[in-house]
TIVEX-770591 format. One record per residue (C-alpha): x, y, z. Coordinates in nm, 3 decimals, decimal comma. Example, Ala and Ser with C-alpha at 12.3 -4.5 7.8 and 13.67 -1.06 7.14 Angstrom:
<atoms>
<atom><X>1,230</X><Y>-0,450</Y><Z>0,780</Z></atom>
<atom><X>1,367</X><Y>-0,106</Y><Z>0,714</Z></atom>
</atoms>
This chain:
<atoms>
<atom><X>19,173</X><Y>6,544</Y><Z>9,367</Z></atom>
<atom><X>19,030</X><Y>6,888</Y><Z>9,450</Z></atom>
<atom><X>18,664</X><Y>6,806</Y><Z>9,406</Z></atom>
<atom><X>18,410</X><Y>6,522</Y><Z>9,318</Z></atom>
<atom><X>18,473</X><Y>6,350</Y><Z>8,994</Z></atom>
<atom><X>18,224</X><Y>6,131</Y><Z>8,797</Z></atom>
<atom><X>17,942</X><Y>6,229</Y><Z>9,039</Z></atom>
<atom><X>18,115</X><Y>6,059</Y><Z>9,336</Z></atom>
<atom><X>18,133</X><Y>6,261</Y><Z>9,657</Z></atom>
<atom><X>18,271</X><Y>6,218</Y><Z>10,016</Z></atom>
<atom><X>17,905</X><Y>6,198</Y><Z>10,133</Z></atom>
<atom><X>17,860</X><Y>5,900</Y><Z>9,906</Z></atom>
<atom><X>18,141</X><Y>5,725</Y><Z>10,066</Z></atom>
<atom><X>18,035</X><Y>5,814</Y><Z>10,416</Z></atom>
<atom><X>17,689</X><Y>5,677</Y><Z>10,347</Z></atom>
<atom><X>17,829</X><Y>5,360</Y><Z>10,203</Z></atom>
<atom><X>18,035</X><Y>5,301</Y><Z>10,521</Z></atom>
<atom><X>17,773</X><Y>5,406</Y><Z>10,775</Z></atom>
<atom><X>17,482</X><Y>5,262</Y><Z>10,595</Z></atom>
<atom><X>17,280</X><Y>5,583</Y><Z>10,616</Z></atom>
<atom><X>17,311</X><Y>5,963</Y><Z>10,606</Z></atom>
<atom><X>17,326</X><Y>6,151</Y><Z>10,916</Z></atom>
<atom><X>16,977</X><Y>6,300</Y><Z>11,009</Z></atom>
<atom><X>16,971</X><Y>6,323</Y><Z>11,384</Z></atom>
<atom><X>17,103</X><Y>6,597</Y><Z>11,629</Z></atom>
<atom><X>17,254</X><Y>6,519</Y><Z>11,958</Z></atom>
<atom><X>16,928</X><Y>6,610</Y><Z>12,140</Z></atom>
<atom><X>16,728</X><Y>6,397</Y><Z>11,902</Z></atom>
<atom><X>16,949</X><Y>6,082</Y><Z>11,923</Z></atom>
<atom><X>16,957</X><Y>6,102</Y><Z>12,303</Z></atom>
<atom><X>16,581</X><Y>6,143</Y><Z>12,327</Z></atom>
<atom><X>16,509</X><Y>5,856</Y><Z>12,081</Z></atom>
<atom><X>16,743</X><Y>5,623</Y><Z>12,277</Z></atom>
<atom><X>16,590</X><Y>5,730</Y><Z>12,610</Z></atom>
<atom><X>16,915</X><Y>5,852</Y><Z>12,746</Z></atom>
<atom><X>16,999</X><Y>6,179</Y><Z>12,927</Z></atom>
<atom><X>17,182</X><Y>6,411</Y><Z>12,689</Z></atom>
<atom><X>17,486</X><Y>6,452</Y><Z>12,896</Z></atom>
<atom><X>17,524</X><Y>6,073</Y><Z>12,923</Z></atom>
<atom><X>17,502</X><Y>6,048</Y><Z>12,538</Z></atom>
<atom><X>17,765</X><Y>6,326</Y><Z>12,503</Z></atom>
<atom><X>17,989</X><Y>6,147</Y><Z>12,750</Z></atom>
<atom><X>17,969</X><Y>5,823</Y><Z>12,570</Z></atom>
<atom><X>18,024</X><Y>5,996</Y><Z>12,232</Z></atom>
<atom><X>18,334</X><Y>6,171</Y><Z>12,365</Z></atom>
<atom><X>18,462</X><Y>5,837</Y><Z>12,507</Z></atom>
<atom><X>18,442</X><Y>5,700</Y><Z>12,154</Z></atom>
<atom><X>18,692</X><Y>5,978</Y><Z>12,056</Z></atom>
<atom><X>18,452</X><Y>6,203</Y><Z>11,847</Z></atom>
<atom><X>18,419</X><Y>6,576</Y><Z>11,898</Z></atom>
<atom><X>18,086</X><Y>6,743</Y><Z>12,010</Z></atom>
<atom><X>17,840</X><Y>6,785</Y><Z>11,725</Z></atom>
<atom><X>17,668</X><Y>7,086</Y><Z>11,859</Z></atom>
<atom><X>17,334</X><Y>7,136</Y><Z>11,684</Z></atom>
<atom><X>17,421</X><Y>6,974</Y><Z>11,366</Z></atom>
<atom><X>17,250</X><Y>6,664</Y><Z>11,228</Z></atom>
<atom><X>17,559</X><Y>6,435</Y><Z>11,269</Z></atom>
<atom><X>17,407</X><Y>6,103</Y><Z>11,375</Z></atom>
<atom><X>17,218</X><Y>5,817</Y><Z>11,214</Z></atom>
<atom><X>16,968</X><Y>5,563</Y><Z>11,346</Z></atom>
<atom><X>17,258</X><Y>5,324</Y><Z>11,397</Z></atom>
<atom><X>17,397</X><Y>5,568</Y><Z>11,649</Z></atom>
<atom><X>17,061</X><Y>5,564</Y><Z>11,834</Z></atom>
<atom><X>17,065</X><Y>5,191</Y><Z>11,833</Z></atom>
<atom><X>17,420</X><Y>5,168</Y><Z>11,962</Z></atom>
<atom><X>17,351</X><Y>5,427</Y><Z>12,241</Z></atom>
<atom><X>17,039</X><Y>5,244</Y><Z>12,345</Z></atom>
<atom><X>17,225</X><Y>4,918</Y><Z>12,354</Z></atom>
<atom><X>17,509</X><Y>5,024</Y><Z>12,583</Z></atom>
<atom><X>17,273</X><Y>5,214</Y><Z>12,821</Z></atom>
<atom><X>17,043</X><Y>4,898</Y><Z>12,833</Z></atom>
<atom><X>17,333</X><Y>4,708</Y><Z>12,989</Z></atom>
<atom><X>17,352</X><Y>4,975</Y><Z>13,252</Z></atom>
<atom><X>16,976</X><Y>4,974</Y><Z>13,318</Z></atom>
<atom><X>16,952</X><Y>4,604</Y><Z>13,379</Z></atom>
<atom><X>17,242</X><Y>4,627</Y><Z>13,626</Z></atom>
<atom><X>17,498</X><Y>4,426</Y><Z>13,427</Z></atom>
<atom><X>17,746</X><Y>4,719</Y><Z>13,457</Z></atom>
<atom><X>17,743</X><Y>5,065</Y><Z>13,603</Z></atom>
<atom><X>17,768</X><Y>5,380</Y><Z>13,382</Z></atom>
<atom><X>18,137</X><Y>5,450</Y><Z>13,470</Z></atom>
<atom><X>18,231</X><Y>5,094</Y><Z>13,351</Z></atom>
<atom><X>18,020</X><Y>5,151</Y><Z>13,028</Z></atom>
<atom><X>18,225</X><Y>5,467</Y><Z>12,965</Z></atom>
<atom><X>18,547</X><Y>5,282</Y><Z>13,014</Z></atom>
<atom><X>18,450</X><Y>5,003</Y><Z>12,780</Z></atom>
<atom><X>18,333</X><Y>5,257</Y><Z>12,529</Z></atom>
<atom><X>18,667</X><Y>5,448</Y><Z>12,550</Z></atom>
<atom><X>18,853</X><Y>5,118</Y><Z>12,504</Z></atom>
<atom><X>18,650</X><Y>5,039</Y><Z>12,187</Z></atom>
<atom><X>18,689</X><Y>5,393</Y><Z>12,058</Z></atom>
<atom><X>19,072</X><Y>5,399</Y><Z>12,094</Z></atom>
<atom><X>19,114</X><Y>5,058</Y><Z>11,942</Z></atom>
<atom><X>18,878</X><Y>5,130</Y><Z>11,648</Z></atom>
<atom><X>19,040</X><Y>5,464</Y><Z>11,576</Z></atom>
<atom><X>19,390</X><Y>5,307</Y><Z>11,539</Z></atom>
<atom><X>19,244</X><Y>5,017</Y><Z>11,333</Z></atom>
<atom><X>19,052</X><Y>5,250</Y><Z>11,103</Z></atom>
<atom><X>19,371</X><Y>5,456</Y><Z>11,032</Z></atom>
<atom><X>19,557</X><Y>5,139</Y><Z>10,975</Z></atom>
<atom><X>19,285</X><Y>5,004</Y><Z>10,738</Z></atom>
<atom><X>19,273</X><Y>5,323</Y><Z>10,534</Z></atom>
<atom><X>19,650</X><Y>5,356</Y><Z>10,505</Z></atom>
<atom><X>19,676</X><Y>4,998</Y><Z>10,392</Z></atom>
<atom><X>19,385</X><Y>5,018</Y><Z>10,134</Z></atom>
<atom><X>19,487</X><Y>5,358</Y><Z>9,998</Z></atom>
<atom><X>19,761</X><Y>5,181</Y><Z>9,782</Z></atom>
<atom><X>19,498</X><Y>4,946</Y><Z>9,646</Z></atom>
<atom><X>19,282</X><Y>5,252</Y><Z>9,562</Z></atom>
<atom><X>19,562</X><Y>5,403</Y><Z>9,362</Z></atom>
<atom><X>19,617</X><Y>5,074</Y><Z>9,176</Z></atom>
<atom><X>19,247</X><Y>5,056</Y><Z>9,078</Z></atom>
<atom><X>19,251</X><Y>5,405</Y><Z>8,952</Z></atom>
<atom><X>19,549</X><Y>5,341</Y><Z>8,745</Z></atom>
<atom><X>19,404</X><Y>5,023</Y><Z>8,592</Z></atom>
<atom><X>19,145</X><Y>4,941</Y><Z>8,328</Z></atom>
<atom><X>18,849</X><Y>4,956</Y><Z>8,573</Z></atom>
<atom><X>18,924</X><Y>5,317</Y><Z>8,690</Z></atom>
<atom><X>18,619</X><Y>5,511</Y><Z>8,782</Z></atom>
<atom><X>18,796</X><Y>5,855</Y><Z>8,737</Z></atom>
<atom><X>18,777</X><Y>5,924</Y><Z>9,104</Z></atom>
<atom><X>18,952</X><Y>5,786</Y><Z>9,404</Z></atom>
<atom><X>18,627</X><Y>5,806</Y><Z>9,592</Z></atom>
<atom><X>18,476</X><Y>5,583</Y><Z>9,327</Z></atom>
<atom><X>18,735</X><Y>5,312</Y><Z>9,371</Z></atom>
<atom><X>18,703</X><Y>5,351</Y><Z>9,756</Z></atom>
<atom><X>18,328</X><Y>5,290</Y><Z>9,715</Z></atom>
<atom><X>18,393</X><Y>4,968</Y><Z>9,526</Z></atom>
<atom><X>18,637</X><Y>4,850</Y><Z>9,792</Z></atom>
<atom><X>18,386</X><Y>4,938</Y><Z>10,063</Z></atom>
<atom><X>18,120</X><Y>4,721</Y><Z>9,889</Z></atom>
<atom><X>18,358</X><Y>4,431</Y><Z>9,823</Z></atom>
<atom><X>18,568</X><Y>4,431</Y><Z>10,141</Z></atom>
<atom><X>18,348</X><Y>4,599</Y><Z>10,402</Z></atom>
<atom><X>18,120</X><Y>4,318</Y><Z>10,495</Z></atom>
<atom><X>18,390</X><Y>4,042</Y><Z>10,493</Z></atom>
<atom><X>18,621</X><Y>4,269</Y><Z>10,700</Z></atom>
<atom><X>18,338</X><Y>4,338</Y><Z>10,946</Z></atom>
<atom><X>18,278</X><Y>3,964</Y><Z>10,988</Z></atom>
<atom><X>18,642</X><Y>3,914</Y><Z>11,040</Z></atom>
<atom><X>18,643</X><Y>4,188</Y><Z>11,294</Z></atom>
<atom><X>18,376</X><Y>4,024</Y><Z>11,511</Z></atom>
<atom><X>18,542</X><Y>3,683</Y><Z>11,479</Z></atom>
<atom><X>18,879</X><Y>3,815</Y><Z>11,575</Z></atom>
<atom><X>18,730</X><Y>4,005</Y><Z>11,868</Z></atom>
<atom><X>18,563</X><Y>3,686</Y><Z>11,994</Z></atom>
<atom><X>18,894</X><Y>3,486</Y><Z>11,961</Z></atom>
<atom><X>19,093</X><Y>3,741</Y><Z>12,139</Z></atom>
<atom><X>18,820</X><Y>3,781</Y><Z>12,413</Z></atom>
<atom><X>18,821</X><Y>3,403</Y><Z>12,485</Z></atom>
<atom><X>19,210</X><Y>3,423</Y><Z>12,498</Z></atom>
<atom><X>19,196</X><Y>3,727</Y><Z>12,727</Z></atom>
<atom><X>18,955</X><Y>3,553</Y><Z>12,966</Z></atom>
<atom><X>19,172</X><Y>3,243</Y><Z>12,970</Z></atom>
<atom><X>19,478</X><Y>3,453</Y><Z>13,058</Z></atom>
<atom><X>19,323</X><Y>3,564</Y><Z>13,377</Z></atom>
<atom><X>19,362</X><Y>3,205</Y><Z>13,503</Z></atom>
<atom><X>19,675</X><Y>3,115</Y><Z>13,308</Z></atom>
<atom><X>19,875</X><Y>3,419</Y><Z>13,421</Z></atom>
<atom><X>19,779</X><Y>3,347</Y><Z>13,790</Z></atom>
<atom><X>19,598</X><Y>3,670</Y><Z>13,857</Z></atom>
<atom><X>19,489</X><Y>3,682</Y><Z>14,221</Z></atom>
<atom><X>19,124</X><Y>3,689</Y><Z>14,313</Z></atom>
<atom><X>19,168</X><Y>4,010</Y><Z>14,503</Z></atom>
<atom><X>19,305</X><Y>4,202</Y><Z>14,196</Z></atom>
<atom><X>19,236</X><Y>4,047</Y><Z>13,857</Z></atom>
<atom><X>19,445</X><Y>4,323</Y><Z>13,691</Z></atom>
<atom><X>19,772</X><Y>4,230</Y><Z>13,856</Z></atom>
<atom><X>19,985</X><Y>3,939</Y><Z>13,745</Z></atom>
<atom><X>20,344</X><Y>3,815</Y><Z>13,700</Z></atom>
<atom><X>20,492</X><Y>3,835</Y><Z>13,348</Z></atom>
<atom><X>20,819</X><Y>3,897</Y><Z>13,165</Z></atom>
<atom><X>20,814</X><Y>4,226</Y><Z>12,974</Z></atom>
<atom><X>21,009</X><Y>4,283</Y><Z>12,667</Z></atom>
<atom><X>21,102</X><Y>4,610</Y><Z>12,498</Z></atom>
<atom><X>21,251</X><Y>4,586</Y><Z>12,146</Z></atom>
<atom><X>21,399</X><Y>4,904</Y><Z>11,999</Z></atom>
<atom><X>21,543</X><Y>5,006</Y><Z>11,664</Z></atom>
<atom><X>21,894</X><Y>5,147</Y><Z>11,704</Z></atom>
<atom><X>21,942</X><Y>5,504</Y><Z>11,575</Z></atom>
<atom><X>21,585</X><Y>5,540</Y><Z>11,457</Z></atom>
<atom><X>21,585</X><Y>5,918</Y><Z>11,481</Z></atom>
<atom><X>21,900</X><Y>5,946</Y><Z>11,270</Z></atom>
<atom><X>21,746</X><Y>5,703</Y><Z>11,011</Z></atom>
<atom><X>21,432</X><Y>5,907</Y><Z>11,001</Z></atom>
<atom><X>21,638</X><Y>6,204</Y><Z>10,887</Z></atom>
<atom><X>21,834</X><Y>6,014</Y><Z>10,634</Z></atom>
<atom><X>21,557</X><Y>5,811</Y><Z>10,455</Z></atom>
<atom><X>21,257</X><Y>5,920</Y><Z>10,262</Z></atom>
<atom><X>20,908</X><Y>5,880</Y><Z>10,403</Z></atom>
<atom><X>20,814</X><Y>5,574</Y><Z>10,204</Z></atom>
<atom><X>21,134</X><Y>5,389</Y><Z>10,306</Z></atom>
<atom><X>21,084</X><Y>5,475</Y><Z>10,672</Z></atom>
<atom><X>20,710</X><Y>5,354</Y><Z>10,643</Z></atom>
<atom><X>20,829</X><Y>5,025</Y><Z>10,496</Z></atom>
<atom><X>21,094</X><Y>4,979</Y><Z>10,760</Z></atom>
<atom><X>20,854</X><Y>5,034</Y><Z>11,052</Z></atom>
<atom><X>20,596</X><Y>4,805</Y><Z>10,894</Z></atom>
<atom><X>20,852</X><Y>4,526</Y><Z>10,845</Z></atom>
<atom><X>20,982</X><Y>4,574</Y><Z>11,200</Z></atom>
<atom><X>20,640</X><Y>4,571</Y><Z>11,361</Z></atom>
<atom><X>20,513</X><Y>4,274</Y><Z>11,153</Z></atom>
<atom><X>20,821</X><Y>4,063</Y><Z>11,213</Z></atom>
<atom><X>20,811</X><Y>4,132</Y><Z>11,587</Z></atom>
<atom><X>20,445</X><Y>4,055</Y><Z>11,600</Z></atom>
<atom><X>20,490</X><Y>3,715</Y><Z>11,423</Z></atom>
<atom><X>20,774</X><Y>3,614</Y><Z>11,649</Z></atom>
<atom><X>20,579</X><Y>3,713</Y><Z>11,968</Z></atom>
<atom><X>20,268</X><Y>3,531</Y><Z>11,862</Z></atom>
<atom><X>20,458</X><Y>3,218</Y><Z>11,753</Z></atom>
<atom><X>20,595</X><Y>3,190</Y><Z>12,114</Z></atom>
<atom><X>20,264</X><Y>3,253</Y><Z>12,295</Z></atom>
<atom><X>20,357</X><Y>3,608</Y><Z>12,385</Z></atom>
<atom><X>20,142</X><Y>3,916</Y><Z>12,327</Z></atom>
<atom><X>20,234</X><Y>4,249</Y><Z>12,170</Z></atom>
<atom><X>20,099</X><Y>4,524</Y><Z>12,397</Z></atom>
<atom><X>20,173</X><Y>4,817</Y><Z>12,180</Z></atom>
<atom><X>20,395</X><Y>4,945</Y><Z>11,901</Z></atom>
<atom><X>20,553</X><Y>5,293</Y><Z>11,901</Z></atom>
<atom><X>20,707</X><Y>5,307</Y><Z>11,551</Z></atom>
<atom><X>21,064</X><Y>5,229</Y><Z>11,645</Z></atom>
<atom><X>20,982</X><Y>5,001</Y><Z>11,940</Z></atom>
<atom><X>20,759</X><Y>4,715</Y><Z>12,041</Z></atom>
<atom><X>20,644</X><Y>4,627</Y><Z>12,387</Z></atom>
<atom><X>20,544</X><Y>4,266</Y><Z>12,455</Z></atom>
<atom><X>20,470</X><Y>4,032</Y><Z>12,747</Z></atom>
<atom><X>20,506</X><Y>3,658</Y><Z>12,808</Z></atom>
<atom><X>20,404</X><Y>3,454</Y><Z>13,104</Z></atom>
<atom><X>20,724</X><Y>3,245</Y><Z>13,091</Z></atom>
<atom><X>21,075</X><Y>3,397</Y><Z>13,111</Z></atom>
<atom><X>21,239</X><Y>3,135</Y><Z>12,897</Z></atom>
<atom><X>20,979</X><Y>3,192</Y><Z>12,611</Z></atom>
<atom><X>21,024</X><Y>3,561</Y><Z>12,653</Z></atom>
<atom><X>21,404</X><Y>3,516</Y><Z>12,613</Z></atom>
<atom><X>21,335</X><Y>3,299</Y><Z>12,301</Z></atom>
<atom><X>21,115</X><Y>3,573</Y><Z>12,158</Z></atom>
<atom><X>21,380</X><Y>3,837</Y><Z>12,221</Z></atom>
<atom><X>21,658</X><Y>3,633</Y><Z>12,066</Z></atom>
<atom><X>21,444</X><Y>3,538</Y><Z>11,765</Z></atom>
<atom><X>21,367</X><Y>3,907</Y><Z>11,709</Z></atom>
<atom><X>21,749</X><Y>3,963</Y><Z>11,695</Z></atom>
<atom><X>21,769</X><Y>3,683</Y><Z>11,445</Z></atom>
<atom><X>21,502</X><Y>3,803</Y><Z>11,210</Z></atom>
<atom><X>21,571</X><Y>4,184</Y><Z>11,226</Z></atom>
<atom><X>21,917</X><Y>4,252</Y><Z>11,375</Z></atom>
<atom><X>22,087</X><Y>3,978</Y><Z>11,154</Z></atom>
<atom><X>21,912</X><Y>4,102</Y><Z>10,839</Z></atom>
<atom><X>22,163</X><Y>4,331</Y><Z>10,657</Z></atom>
<atom><X>21,866</X><Y>4,507</Y><Z>10,483</Z></atom>
<atom><X>21,733</X><Y>4,619</Y><Z>10,830</Z></atom>
<atom><X>21,874</X><Y>4,834</Y><Z>11,103</Z></atom>
<atom><X>22,006</X><Y>4,682</Y><Z>11,420</Z></atom>
<atom><X>21,786</X><Y>4,623</Y><Z>11,722</Z></atom>
<atom><X>21,828</X><Y>4,594</Y><Z>12,095</Z></atom>
<atom><X>21,612</X><Y>4,443</Y><Z>12,360</Z></atom>
<atom><X>21,551</X><Y>4,464</Y><Z>12,732</Z></atom>
<atom><X>21,365</X><Y>4,207</Y><Z>12,948</Z></atom>
<atom><X>21,241</X><Y>4,238</Y><Z>13,305</Z></atom>
<atom><X>21,018</X><Y>4,008</Y><Z>13,513</Z></atom>
<atom><X>20,777</X><Y>4,102</Y><Z>13,792</Z></atom>
<atom><X>20,425</X><Y>4,213</Y><Z>13,887</Z></atom>
<atom><X>20,249</X><Y>4,440</Y><Z>13,649</Z></atom>
<atom><X>19,900</X><Y>4,602</Y><Z>13,630</Z></atom>
<atom><X>19,712</X><Y>4,506</Y><Z>13,303</Z></atom>
<atom><X>19,449</X><Y>4,744</Y><Z>13,225</Z></atom>
<atom><X>19,271</X><Y>4,882</Y><Z>12,913</Z></atom>
<atom><X>19,505</X><Y>4,681</Y><Z>12,686</Z></atom>
<atom><X>19,820</X><Y>4,830</Y><Z>12,839</Z></atom>
<atom><X>20,063</X><Y>4,717</Y><Z>13,118</Z></atom>
<atom><X>20,206</X><Y>4,934</Y><Z>13,400</Z></atom>
<atom><X>20,453</X><Y>4,866</Y><Z>13,664</Z></atom>
<atom><X>20,829</X><Y>4,851</Y><Z>13,742</Z></atom>
<atom><X>20,911</X><Y>4,572</Y><Z>13,504</Z></atom>
<atom><X>20,777</X><Y>4,783</Y><Z>13,213</Z></atom>
<atom><X>21,007</X><Y>5,075</Y><Z>13,318</Z></atom>
<atom><X>21,298</X><Y>4,843</Y><Z>13,377</Z></atom>
<atom><X>21,274</X><Y>4,673</Y><Z>13,032</Z></atom>
<atom><X>21,270</X><Y>5,024</Y><Z>12,870</Z></atom>
<atom><X>21,578</X><Y>5,138</Y><Z>13,070</Z></atom>
<atom><X>21,767</X><Y>4,819</Y><Z>12,998</Z></atom>
<atom><X>21,703</X><Y>4,860</Y><Z>12,628</Z></atom>
<atom><X>21,855</X><Y>5,211</Y><Z>12,647</Z></atom>
<atom><X>22,181</X><Y>5,065</Y><Z>12,758</Z></atom>
<atom><X>22,194</X><Y>4,740</Y><Z>12,545</Z></atom>
<atom><X>22,447</X><Y>4,712</Y><Z>12,272</Z></atom>
<atom><X>22,309</X><Y>4,661</Y><Z>11,922</Z></atom>
<atom><X>22,168</X><Y>4,326</Y><Z>11,845</Z></atom>
<atom><X>22,192</X><Y>4,214</Y><Z>12,209</Z></atom>
<atom><X>21,947</X><Y>4,121</Y><Z>12,481</Z></atom>
<atom><X>22,004</X><Y>4,225</Y><Z>12,838</Z></atom>
<atom><X>21,785</X><Y>4,152</Y><Z>13,137</Z></atom>
<atom><X>21,746</X><Y>4,212</Y><Z>13,508</Z></atom>
<atom><X>21,874</X><Y>3,980</Y><Z>13,759</Z></atom>
<atom><X>21,525</X><Y>3,844</Y><Z>13,830</Z></atom>
<atom><X>21,472</X><Y>3,732</Y><Z>13,476</Z></atom>
<atom><X>21,822</X><Y>3,579</Y><Z>13,436</Z></atom>
<atom><X>21,778</X><Y>3,374</Y><Z>13,754</Z></atom>
<atom><X>21,451</X><Y>3,227</Y><Z>13,623</Z></atom>
<atom><X>21,598</X><Y>3,102</Y><Z>13,295</Z></atom>
<atom><X>21,658</X><Y>2,724</Y><Z>13,275</Z></atom>
<atom><X>22,010</X><Y>2,605</Y><Z>13,334</Z></atom>
<atom><X>22,185</X><Y>2,489</Y><Z>13,028</Z></atom>
<atom><X>21,963</X><Y>2,659</Y><Z>12,775</Z></atom>
<atom><X>22,110</X><Y>3,014</Y><Z>12,791</Z></atom>
<atom><X>22,438</X><Y>3,167</Y><Z>12,864</Z></atom>
<atom><X>22,429</X><Y>3,468</Y><Z>13,106</Z></atom>
<atom><X>22,701</X><Y>3,714</Y><Z>13,175</Z></atom>
<atom><X>22,689</X><Y>3,985</Y><Z>13,446</Z></atom>
<atom><X>22,761</X><Y>4,334</Y><Z>13,312</Z></atom>
<atom><X>22,926</X><Y>4,616</Y><Z>13,504</Z></atom>
<atom><X>22,685</X><Y>4,811</Y><Z>13,741</Z></atom>
<atom><X>22,541</X><Y>5,128</Y><Z>13,599</Z></atom>
<atom><X>22,284</X><Y>5,383</Y><Z>13,709</Z></atom>
<atom><X>21,937</X><Y>5,338</Y><Z>13,561</Z></atom>
<atom><X>21,693</X><Y>5,631</Y><Z>13,608</Z></atom>
<atom><X>21,435</X><Y>5,542</Y><Z>13,867</Z></atom>
<atom><X>21,610</X><Y>5,227</Y><Z>13,986</Z></atom>
<atom><X>21,944</X><Y>5,342</Y><Z>14,113</Z></atom>
<atom><X>22,264</X><Y>5,141</Y><Z>14,037</Z></atom>
<atom><X>22,175</X><Y>4,815</Y><Z>13,859</Z></atom>
<atom><X>22,384</X><Y>4,517</Y><Z>13,733</Z></atom>
<atom><X>22,232</X><Y>4,414</Y><Z>13,397</Z></atom>
<atom><X>22,283</X><Y>4,056</Y><Z>13,256</Z></atom>
<atom><X>22,360</X><Y>3,989</Y><Z>12,895</Z></atom>
<atom><X>22,192</X><Y>3,665</Y><Z>12,777</Z></atom>
<atom><X>22,250</X><Y>3,448</Y><Z>12,460</Z></atom>
<atom><X>22,173</X><Y>3,100</Y><Z>12,355</Z></atom>
<atom><X>22,429</X><Y>2,825</Y><Z>12,427</Z></atom>
</atoms>
């Protein structure tokens, strides 16, 4: 579609989503919120948006949001740097969610335009979806955030985080990787690759959640997850092999596990176990799980069979003896 059809425009869709048309400049929204302009710009950048210059790019909702976050700073609940970090976390998360939502609903827009209720414009069908799905999805978003927030707070205690550093804890890190993904990307068409990645990510997410683990991030051909219990982490890894590697319609997968102290910050994890899990995945055979010695030693006797593999150099760790693990 090269231009507006049936009177629908991009501005109509933007107004439906935002609830208003942009009327305020950066100076005006900062002044109305009672916030220094540089602070307002810093928070806007933290959300992931470019500078608006002198353009009227803001609505009254922007003013309310800006005043709300700065009010938390003014009453001393948090300092401004913390406000920026929280804002950046929200911005990065929402950006990915918005891209995911649009990609998912675009197929539905095409279906509507091909059916008897077509508006003659993809924007028209998008407007209809916004009206029908927007509020329920917004309510689901807040509900899901509250649920995850409650779970995240509980994890501080459940994972044994020390009082001196609430970001550091002991977990088992898993790294699942599709074998030969680069070659597959060159062999398959874009739709097939997209379907493959979606199936891989969704199946991994279901398996991880079912065993009380947590997906930290997905990278298209790989999934990084953590679990507080090594045995459950191993169950997750072997179950991923079952539902993906043993499905002849899907490519093979390989998984590395490592246990130790990690830093959990801004929804991500950092530390030697993360790097070790990734390195182990790189040397694992297809449809196999290999671990470091620490993880293997923590597994319950009689539940899994472990086999020490030949020592090999792993970048950043020197010579390591990985352990192959399978169920008895």
